[in-house]
C-alpha positions in Angstrom: 139.0 95.4 148.4 141.7 94.6 151.0 145.3 94.0 149.9 146.9 90.6 150.6 148.9 91.8 153.6 145.7 92.9 155.3 143.9 89.5 154.9 143.6 86.9 157.7 142.1 83.5 157.0 141.0 81.4 160.0 139.3 78.0 160.3 137.3 77.4 163.5 137.6 73.8 164.6 136.6 71.7 167.6 134.0 69.3 169.0 130.3 69.8 168.7 128.8 71.9 171.5 132.1 73.7 172.2 130.6 77.0 171.0 132.3 77.5 167.6 129.3 78.9 165.9 128.4 81.0 168.9 132.0 82.4 168.9 131.7 83.2 165.2 128.4 85.0 165.8 130.0 87.0 168.6 132.8 88.1 166.2 130.3 89.1 163.6 128.3 91.1 166.1 131.3 92.7 167.8 132.6 94.0 164.4 129.2 95.3 163.2 128.8 92.6 160.5 125.4 91.8 162.1 123.2 94.1 164.0 122.1 91.5 166.5 123.8 88.6 168.1 122.9 85.4 166.2 121.9 82.4 168.3 121.8 78.7 167.4 119.0 78.0 170.0 116.5 80.5 168.6 117.5 79.7 165.0 118.9 83.2 164.2 122.4 82.1 163.5 124.1 83.5 160.3 126.3 80.5 160.1 123.7 77.7 160.4 121.3 78.7 157.6 120.3 75.2 156.3 116.9 73.9 157.5 118.5 70.8 159.0 121.0 72.9 160.9 118.2 75.0 162.4 116.2 71.9 163.2 119.0 70.0 164.9 120.7 73.2 166.3 124.2 72.3 165.2 126.4 72.8 162.1 126.3 70.3 159.3 128.2 72.1 156.5 131.1 74.6 156.8 130.0 78.3 156.6 132.1 81.1 155.0 131.9 84.5 156.6 134.0 87.7 156.6 134.5 90.7 159.0 136.5 93.9 159.2 138.6 94.5 162.3 141.6 96.8 163.0 142.0 97.5 159.3 142.1 93.7 158.4 139.7 91.6 156.4 139.2 88.4 158.4 137.7 85.5 156.5 136.2 82.9 158.8 135.4 79.3 158.1 133.0 78.0 160.7 133.0 74.2 160.6 130.8 71.4 162.0 132.0 69.8 165.2 130.2 66.4 165.5 132.2 63.4 164.2 129.4 62.5 161.7 130.0 65.8 159.8 133.8 66.0 160.0 134.3 65.8 156.2 133.6 69.5 155.4 135.8 70.5 158.4 138.8 68.5 157.2 138.5 69.9 153.6 138.5 73.5 155.0 141.9 73.3 156.8 144.1 74.0 153.7 142.1 77.2 153.0 143.3 78.9 156.2 146.6 80.3 157.6 145.5 79.8 161.2 143.3 77.2 163.0 141.3 78.3 166.0 140.7 75.2 168.2 137.7 75.8 170.4 137.4 73.9 173.7 134.4 74.1 176.0 135.6 74.8 179.6 132.8 72.6 180.8 133.4 69.6 178.5 137.2 69.7 178.2 139.2 68.0 175.4 136.8 65.9 173.3 137.2 63.5 170.4 137.0 65.9 167.6 139.1 68.5 169.5 142.0 66.1 169.4 141.4 65.0 165.9 141.1 68.4 164.3 144.0 69.8 166.2 146.2 66.9 164.9 145.0 67.6 161.3 145.8 71.3 161.6 149.3 70.4 163.0 149.8 67.9 160.1 148.9 70.7 157.7 151.6 72.8 159.3 149.4 75.8 160.1 149.6 77.7 163.4 147.0 76.9 166.0 145.3 79.1 168.6 143.3 77.5 171.4 140.2 79.2 172.6 138.7 78.1 175.9 135.1 79.1 175.6 132.4 79.1 178.3 135.1 80.2 180.7 132.7 81.0 183.5 131.1 77.5 183.5 130.5 76.2 187.0 132.3 73.4 188.7 135.2 73.6 186.3 138.9 73.4 187.2 140.6 75.7 184.7 144.1 74.8 186.1 143.4 71.1 185.4 142.1 71.9 181.9 145.3 73.9 181.1 147.4 70.9 182.4 145.4 68.5 180.1 145.8 70.8 177.1 149.6 70.9 177.6 149.7 67.1 178.1 147.7 66.6 174.9 148.9 69.3 172.5 152.3 70.1 173.9 154.1 72.4 176.4 154.2 75.2 173.8 150.5 75.9 174.7 150.8 79.1 176.8 148.1 81.5 178.1 148.1 84.7 176.1 145.4 86.0 178.4 143.7 84.9 181.7 140.3 85.2 183.2 139.9 88.3 185.4 138.9 87.9 189.0 135.1 87.8 188.2 135.5 86.0 184.9 133.8 88.9 183.3 137.0 90.1 181.6 140.4 88.9 180.5 143.9 90.0 181.4 146.5 90.4 178.5 149.6 88.3 179.5 151.7 89.9 176.8 151.4 93.5 178.1 150.8 92.7 181.7 153.6 91.4 184.0 151.3 91.3 187.1 147.7 91.0 187.9 145.0 89.0 189.7 143.5 85.9 188.0 141.8 83.0 189.7 143.6 80.6 187.2 147.3 81.3 187.8 149.8 84.0 188.6 149.8 86.6 185.8 153.5 87.2 186.2 154.2 83.5 185.7 151.9 83.3 182.6 153.7 86.4 181.2 157.2 84.8 181.7 156.0 81.4 180.2 154.6 83.2 177.1 157.7 85.4 176.5 159.9 82.3 176.7 157.9 80.4 174.1 157.8 83.5 171.8 161.5 84.2 171.9 162.4 80.5 171.1 161.6 81.5 167.5 164.3 84.2 167.4 167.9 83.2 168.4 169.0 86.9 168.8 166.1 87.7 171.1 166.7 84.5 173.1 170.3 85.5 173.6 169.3 88.9 174.8 166.8 87.4 177.2 169.2 84.9 178.7 171.7 87.8 179.1 169.2 89.5 181.4 167.9 92.1 179.0 164.2 93.1 179.3 162.2 92.3 176.2 159.8 95.0 175.3 156.2 94.3 174.2 157.0 95.7 170.8 159.8 93.2 170.3 157.5 90.4 171.4 154.9 91.5 169.0 157.4 91.6 166.2 158.3 87.9 166.5 154.9 86.6 167.7 153.8 85.5 164.2 157.1 83.8 163.6 156.7 81.8 166.9 153.2 80.7 165.7 154.6 79.6 162.4 157.6 77.8 164.0 155.3 76.0 166.4 157.2 77.3 169.5 153.9 78.9 170.7 150.3 77.8 170.7 148.5 80.7 172.4 145.5 79.9 174.8 142.9 82.6 175.1 139.6 82.7 177.1 136.1 83.7 176.0 132.5 83.5 176.8 130.9 83.9 173.4 127.3 84.3 174.6 128.3 87.2 176.9 131.0 88.6 174.6 133.8 88.2 177.1 137.2 88.0 175.6 135.9 88.3 172.0 137.5 91.8 171.4 140.8 90.5 172.7 140.6 87.4 170.4 139.8 89.6 167.4 142.9 91.7 168.3 145.1 88.7 168.4 143.8 87.4 165.0 144.2 90.8 163.3 147.6 91.7 164.8 149.4 88.4 165.7 148.4 85.7 163.2 150.0 85.4 159.7 148.7 87.1 156.6 148.8 85.0 153.4 152.0 86.8 152.4 153.7 85.9 155.8 152.4 82.4 156.0 154.5 79.3 154.9 154.3 79.0 151.1 151.6 76.7 149.8 153.0 73.8 147.7 151.5 72.6 144.4 152.6 69.0 143.6 153.0 67.8 140.1 154.4 64.3 140.0 157.9 64.4 141.5 158.2 68.2 141.1 156.6 70.9 143.2 155.8 74.6 142.9 155.8 77.1 145.7 152.9 79.5 145.4 153.6 83.1 146.3 150.7 85.2 147.6 151.1 87.7 144.7 148.0 89.2 143.1 150.1 89.7 139.9 151.3 86.1 139.9 149.9 83.1 138.0 146.4 82.2 139.1 146.2 79.2 141.4 143.2 78.5 143.7 141.7 75.6 145.6 138.0 74.7 145.6 137.5 73.6 149.3 133.8 73.8 149.6 130.8 73.0 147.4 127.2 73.7 148.5 123.7 74.0 147.1 121.3 76.7 148.0 118.5 75.1 150.0 115.8 77.1 148.2 117.0 77.4 144.6 119.4 74.4 144.5 121.9 76.8 142.9 125.5 75.5 143.2 128.1 77.6 145.0 131.8 76.7 144.9 134.1 78.4 147.4 137.7 79.0 146.4 140.8 80.0 148.4 143.1 82.0 146.0 146.8 81.3 146.7 148.2 83.3 143.8 147.0 85.6 141.1 143.6 87.4 140.7 140.2 86.2 139.5 137.8 88.6 137.7 134.5 88.1 136.1 136.1 87.7 132.6 139.1 85.6 133.7 139.4 82.3 131.7 139.7 79.6 134.3 141.0 76.1 133.8 140.2 73.2 136.1 142.9 70.7 137.0 144.5 69.4 133.7 141.4 70.1 131.5 141.7 72.2 128.4 138.2 73.6 128.4 138.0 77.1 129.9 135.4 78.2 132.5 134.0 81.7 132.8 133.6 82.5 136.5 130.8 85.1 136.1 130.1 87.1 139.2 132.7 87.1 142.0 131.0 86.7 145.4 131.9 87.1 149.0 129.8 84.8 151.2 128.2 85.8 154.5 126.6 82.5 155.5 123.7 82.0 153.2 124.0 85.5 151.7 126.4 86.5 148.9 127.6 89.9 147.9 129.2 90.7 144.5 132.8 92.1 144.5 135.0 93.3 141.6 137.7 90.6 142.0 139.3 88.0 144.2 143.0 88.5 144.9 145.8 86.2 146.2 145.1 85.4 149.8 141.3 86.0 149.6 138.4 83.5 149.8 135.7 84.0 147.1 132.6 82.1 145.9 131.4 81.3 142.4 127.8 80.5 141.5 126.5 78.1 138.9 129.9 76.7 137.8 128.7 73.1 137.6 132.1 71.6 136.7 133.8 72.4 140.0 134.5 69.8 142.7 136.1 69.9 146.2 139.9 69.6 145.9 140.0 71.1 142.3 142.9 73.3 141.3 141.6 76.4 139.5 144.3 78.2 137.4 145.0 80.2 134.2 147.2 77.7 132.5 150.5 78.9 134.0 150.7 76.3 136.8 149.8 72.6 137.0 149.6 69.9 139.7 147.5 69.2 142.7 147.0 70.5 146.2 147.6 68.0 149.0 144.3 67.7 150.8 143.9 66.0 154.2 142.4 62.6 153.9 138.8 62.2 155.0 137.8 59.1 156.9 136.3 56.3 154.9 132.5 56.2 155.4 131.6 52.7 156.7 128.1 53.1 158.1 125.7 51.9 155.4 122.1 51.8 154.6 120.4 50.3 151.5 118.1 52.7 149.8 114.8 52.2 147.9 112.5 54.8 146.4 109.2 55.1 148.3 107.5 56.1 145.1 108.0 54.2 141.8 109.5 56.2 139.0 111.7 58.4 141.3 114.9 56.5 140.4 116.2 59.2 138.1 115.4 62.1 140.5 117.0 60.2 143.4 120.2 59.6 141.4 120.6 63.4 140.6 119.8 64.4 144.2 122.3 61.9 145.7 125.0 63.1 143.3 124.6 66.7 144.7 124.7 65.5 148.3 127.9 63.6 147.5 129.4 66.9 146.1 128.6 68.7 149.3 130.0 66.2 151.7 133.2 64.3 151.0 132.3 61.6 153.5 128.9 60.8 151.9 129.2 58.2 149.2 126.7 56.2 147.1 127.5 52.8 145.6 125.6 50.2 143.6 126.6 46.8 145.0 127.2 44.6 142.0 126.8 41.5 144.2 123.7 42.4 146.2 122.2 44.8 143.5 121.4 47.3 146.2 121.8 51.1 146.1 123.9 51.7 149.3 124.5 55.0 151.0 127.7 55.2 153.0 128.3 57.7 155.8 130.1 58.2 159.1 127.2 57.3 161.3 123.5 56.9 161.8 123.0 60.7 162.4 125.0 61.5 159.2 122.8 59.4 157.0 119.6 60.4 158.7 120.3 64.0 158.1 121.2 63.3 154.5 117.8 61.7 154.0 116.2 64.7 155.6 118.0 66.9 153.0 116.6 64.6 150.3 113.1 65.2 151.6 113.4 68.9 152.4 115.2 70.0 149.2 114.1 67.5 146.6 110.7 66.2 148.0 112.0 62.7 147.7 111.4 60.0 150.3 113.5 56.9 150.6 112.9 53.6 152.3 116.0 52.4 154.2 117.1 49.0 155.5 120.3 47.4 156.7 122.4 46.4 153.6 123.1 42.8 152.9 126.6 41.6 153.9 128.6 40.7 150.8 129.4 37.1 151.7 131.3 34.9 149.3 131.5 31.1 148.7 134.4 28.9 148.3 135.5 25.2 148.5 137.7 23.5 151.0 138.4 20.1 149.4 139.1 18.5 146.0 136.2 16.9 144.1 135.0 15.8 140.6 131.8 16.7 138.9 129.9 15.3 136.0 126.8 16.4 134.1 125.0 15.2 130.9 122.7 17.6 129.3 120.3 15.7 126.9 117.1 17.1 125.5 114.9 15.7 122.8 111.8 17.6 121.7 110.8 16.3 118.3 113.1 18.3 116.2 116.9 18.9 116.7 118.0 17.8 120.2 120.5 19.2 122.6 123.4 17.1 123.9 126.6 17.9 125.9 128.4 16.0 128.6 131.2 17.4 130.8 133.6 15.9 133.4 135.7 18.3 135.5 137.9 18.5 138.6 138.0 21.3 141.2 140.3 22.1 144.1 140.8 25.1 146.4 143.1 27.9 145.2 145.0 30.1 147.6 142.7 32.3 149.7 141.8 35.7 148.3 143.7 34.8 145.1 143.4 36.8 141.8 141.7 35.8 139.6 139.1 34.1 141.8 138.7 31.4 139.2 141.7 29.6 137.8 140.3 27.7 134.8 142.1 25.2 132.5 140.9 23.2 129.4 142.6 19.8 129.6 140.7 17.9 126.9 142.9 15.5 124.9 141.8 13.4 121.9 138.8 15.6 121.0 136.2 14.1 123.3 134.8 17.7 123.3 135.6 19.8 120.2 137.5 23.0 121.1 134.7 25.1 119.6 132.6 24.3 122.7 135.2 25.4 125.2 133.9 29.0 125.6 130.4 27.6 126.2 131.7 25.3 129.0 133.6 28.2 130.5 130.4 30.3 130.4 128.6 27.6 132.3 131.3 27.5 135.0 131.3 31.3 135.3 127.5 31.4 135.7 128.0 29.4 138.9 130.9 31.5 140.0 128.6 34.5 139.9 125.5 33.0 141.5 127.1 30.5 144.0 125.8 27.1 145.1 125.5 27.3 148.9 123.5 30.5 149.6 123.5 32.6 146.4 126.8 34.4 146.8 129.7 34.6 144.3 132.3 31.9 144.4 136.1 32.6 144.8 139.4 30.8 145.1 138.6 27.8 142.9 140.8 25.9 140.4 138.8 24.1 137.7 140.1 21.5 135.2 137.8 20.3 132.4 139.3 16.9 131.4 136.7 14.8 129.6 133.2 14.7 128.1 131.2 13.6 125.1 129.5 15.3 122.2 127.0 14.4 119.4 127.8 15.4 115.9 124.2 16.6 115.3 122.7 17.5 118.7 125.7 19.2 120.4 125.3 22.9 120.6 126.8 25.8 122.6 123.7 26.0 124.8 124.0 22.3 125.7 127.6 22.6 126.7 127.0 25.7 128.7 124.3 23.8 130.7 126.6 20.8 131.0 129.5 22.9 132.3 127.2 24.6 134.8 125.7 21.3 136.0 129.1 19.6 136.3 130.5 22.5 138.3 127.6 22.5 140.7 128.0 18.8 141.2 131.6 19.2 142.0 131.1 22.1 144.4 128.4 20.2 146.3 131.0 17.4 146.9 133.9 19.8 147.7 132.9 20.8 151.2 131.7 24.3 150.1 131.9 27.0 152.7 130.8 30.6 153.1 133.4 33.4 153.4 132.7 36.6 155.3 134.4 40.0 155.0 136.8 40.9 157.8 137.5 44.6 158.5 140.5 46.3 160.1 139.3 48.7 162.8 141.1 51.5 164.6 139.1 52.5 167.7 140.1 55.6 169.6 138.8 55.5 173.2 139.5 56.8 176.7 141.9 54.5 178.5 139.3 53.6 181.1 137.1 52.0 178.4 139.8 49.6 177.2 138.4 46.6 179.1 134.9 47.2 177.8 136.1 47.5 174.2 138.3 44.4 174.4 135.4 42.3 175.8 133.0 43.7 173.2 135.4 42.8 170.4 135.7 39.2 171.7 131.9 38.9 171.9 131.8 40.0 168.2 134.2 37.2 167.1 136.9 39.9 166.7 140.5 39.9 167.8 142.5 42.8 169.2 145.9 42.9 167.4 147.5 45.9 169.0 147.1 49.2 170.8 148.9 52.6 171.0 148.7 55.1 173.8 147.8 58.7 172.9 148.4 61.9 174.9 145.5 62.8 177.2 144.9 59.2 178.4 143.5 57.9 175.2 144.2 54.6 173.4 143.9 53.5 169.8 142.8 49.9 169.7 143.6 48.0 166.5 141.3 45.0 165.8 140.0 42.7 163.1 136.4 41.7 163.2 133.7 40.4 160.9 131.8 43.2 159.1 128.5 41.6 160.0 129.2 42.2 163.7 129.9 45.9 163.4 127.4 47.3 160.9 125.8 49.2 163.8 129.0 49.9 165.8 128.7 53.6 165.7 125.8 53.7 168.2 127.4 50.9 170.3 130.7 52.8 170.7 128.9 56.0 171.6 127.0 54.2 174.3 130.1 52.5 175.8 132.3 55.7 175.8 129.7 58.3 176.4 130.2 59.7 172.9 134.0 60.1 173.4 135.1 57.3 171.1 135.6 57.2 167.4 136.6 54.6 164.9 137.5 53.9 161.3 137.4 50.6 159.3 138.6 49.3 156.0 138.1 45.9 154.3 141.0 43.5 155.2 140.2 40.1 153.7 137.7 37.2 153.7 137.6 34.3 156.1 135.5 31.1 156.5 132.3 31.6 158.4 131.9 29.5 161.6 129.5 26.5 160.9 126.7 27.7 163.2 126.7 31.1 161.4 126.8 29.4 158.0 123.8 27.3 158.9 121.7 30.4 159.8 122.7 32.1 156.5 121.9 29.0 154.4 118.6 28.6 156.1 117.6 32.2 155.4 118.6 31.7 151.7 116.6 28.5 151.4 113.6 30.2 153.0 113.9 33.1 150.5 114.2 30.7 147.5 111.1 28.8 148.7 109.1 32.0 148.9 110.2 33.0 145.4 
């Protein structure tokens, strides 16, 4: 078991197709952790062990691996790169001391490259940029370096350079001269040294005084430069050929921070906070950052980064602020889909527990001596939706259990039961995301679901004042039913709370007070079911001001019917209108697509309300648009931007639907009612 000073935790981030998994496989093979080089294409990857990952040939879930190099235990978190599977990537960032940002030389800086680098910077962990596929044809590496510095900052400096034949790399720390097709090695050496010594005032003073700085002194402050952010090293690799992989491993082992040298992790508890020291003898504090289920046995595995203390098989664990203790059982080290038992997990290490059903992503695991929460990066809100129905009757219970497990695995997959439309709705980050989740349902749980586009949750309202009247009278031989209600309605302020402002303004006892609840129930029945097209009503003021009753035949059921009828009568006179949900959208696109997106928003009845420029010639467009116009926006945006755009959206408010759109919706409702 390694000691804390000899542990390195890295998270590998970047866009899909940049070669993150291939790079991880190359590191596994180079260090002897695997006896052959795993390959995504021929489905022999150690990282991509789920059936869906093998089938689609890209990562869907983060994979936990470990290697030994130069006397160091290096824990690797290989993460998905496609935007639809960004959730597990985001939740992995707090578990590492260093983020490895992988960029394909052929593709350059892509959407997720930018996003994941920003999240790593926000988490205040050092970044190291790997330019993979360095020998790709028709690539201008000088232009790529220029774009990297424009996007991520001038502190991005080459720690090595491609050799003349791109079959090797030249160390820019040790070498002050050399021949590289990319740039002058001497200049790269100088740029690197200057960025490193920025982190040390004394060394900077010596350098400015003309003193030569030895490689040993550079090495001694390299980690501090990474932590301070004065340096983001750039290194070159070709993972498939193994070029530069040894040199990358050396940098990770020798020049990135160990848990004990990293910035302290903060545990927040209300207004107070606790700094966690990477001390195996300290109080236990760990973060659950990954939950997965074995694709064969469905056994649950929870992966924990330990920030302080030690976990053993007999340790009594507590979860968050719960009092019930948990026995961890076997302590495991994960190697992709395989797990090996170890004696203990110490501060700084990453371990896995099996069959601990209580654990969830983001949980604090402790021994009762600390309290609070870890600050986790926010995952994007899933806004691409599909309504789900079981293909086989009687599968409802099984489907609920299976969906719950999938939600545990992926923080960006959510299931809701829409109270208004009564649909079971799956929410994800895109069509691909939900399609693969449904594949998991079929592969793992033998469950097939029918999907359709979910109903838009429209609402109804009124736009004018009106009066309503209804007399409910029923004679059927025995005791009759009688109730008569007069009421007034008027529009309330848009999106007001509560949505119904009800008042009982009966004077003189024309309706006894005992029937007020029944009248209110009748009004509320209509608020729920609507009048125009079957959607709930909102923003209505109702005043019940008169009526009649019969001393024998008046009953609650009669006044409920009378209240309902009078309210429907008033709504039909009050220029009822449909309201539609309007969403706030933030769309990140290349600058050259701005005109296309603005035009597209206008065609969707949307309005652009602002825009911000980003480094690397990208723009964030802020817009408001009806939800009904963007339910399939994921595919449309990919088409317009060539897959380089991304977006997020949240509900903003409700607005009145244009008359032509309302006519279509009302006609559809009438047709449905007729068929029923």
